[in-house]
C-alpha positions in Angstrom: 14.7 123.3 -116.9 12.1 121.0 -115.3 10.7 121.9 -111.9 9.2 119.1 -109.9 6.9 120.0 -107.0 5.8 117.7 -104.3 3.9 118.0 -101.0 5.9 117.4 -97.9 3.0 117.2 -95.3 5.4 116.4 -92.4 7.0 119.8 -93.0 3.7 121.4 -93.9 5.0 122.7 -97.2 5.3 122.1 -100.9 8.8 121.8 -102.2 10.2 122.5 -105.6 13.3 120.8 -106.9 15.0 121.2 -110.3 15.2 117.8 -112.1 18.5 116.2 -111.4 19.2 118.2 -108.3 18.5 117.3 -104.7 18.5 120.9 -103.3 15.1 122.5 -102.5 14.8 125.4 -105.0 11.6 126.8 -103.5 9.0 126.1 -100.9 5.4 127.1 -100.1 4.4 126.7 -96.4 0.8 126.1 -95.5 -1.7 125.4 -92.7 -4.2 122.8 -93.7 -7.6 121.8 -92.2 -10.2 119.4 -93.5 -11.8 122.1 -95.6 -9.2 124.8 -96.1 -5.5 125.3 -97.0 -3.9 128.6 -96.1 -0.7 129.4 -97.9 1.4 131.6 -95.5 4.9 131.9 -97.0 6.6 131.2 -100.3 10.3 131.3 -100.8 12.5 130.7 -103.8 16.3 130.3 -103.5 18.1 133.4 -105.1 19.8 131.4 -107.8 16.4 130.1 -109.0 14.5 133.5 -109.0 12.9 134.4 -112.3 13.0 130.8 -113.5 9.3 129.9 -112.9 9.9 128.0 -109.7 7.4 130.0 -107.8 4.8 129.6 -110.5 5.3 125.9 -110.5 4.8 125.8 -106.7 1.6 127.8 -106.8 0.1 126.0 -109.8 0.8 122.5 -108.3 -0.5 123.5 -104.9 -3.7 125.0 -106.3 -4.3 122.1 -108.6 -3.9 119.7 -105.7 -6.2 121.8 -103.5 -8.9 121.7 -106.3 -8.5 117.9 -106.6 -9.0 117.6 -102.8 -12.0 120.0 -102.8 -10.2 122.4 -100.5 -10.7 126.1 -100.4 -7.6 128.3 -100.4 -6.7 131.2 -98.2 -3.8 133.0 -99.9 -2.3 135.0 -97.0 1.1 134.9 -98.7 1.4 137.9 -101.1 3.0 135.8 -103.8 0.0 133.3 -103.8 -2.5 136.2 -103.7 -0.8 138.0 -106.6 -0.5 134.9 -108.7 -4.1 134.0 -108.3 -5.1 137.6 -109.2 -3.2 137.2 -112.5 -4.8 133.7 -113.1 -8.6 134.1 -112.8 -9.1 130.4 -113.5 -8.1 129.8 -109.9 -10.2 132.5 -108.2 -13.0 130.0 -107.5 -10.7 128.3 -105.0 -10.3 131.4 -102.8 -12.0 131.2 -99.5 -14.7 133.8 -98.9 -15.9 134.6 -95.4 -19.5 133.8 -94.9 -19.8 135.8 -91.7 -22.4 138.6 -91.6 -21.0 140.0 -88.4 -20.0 143.7 -88.5 -18.8 146.2 -86.0 
């Protein structure tokens, strides 16, 4: 099974489709600025769960963020967990530079 992932900027999300099918198998919604992309929600259709659709979404989105020199804010638990298991992507994660404390 080949998973094709593409950015759909008008919908503010990445979409995954199975080769030969038109239905969206999964999506990753984001909020993007000039310097940062925050991944806020990931969803995979039930019939595609466990078939690496989510991993394809995350890997493609992170590779494109790296190519665009964007930092990543993984507010979505799926993205955060995936990055934790793939340390080669940890350098993309946004780190707050604020020194303000209560």
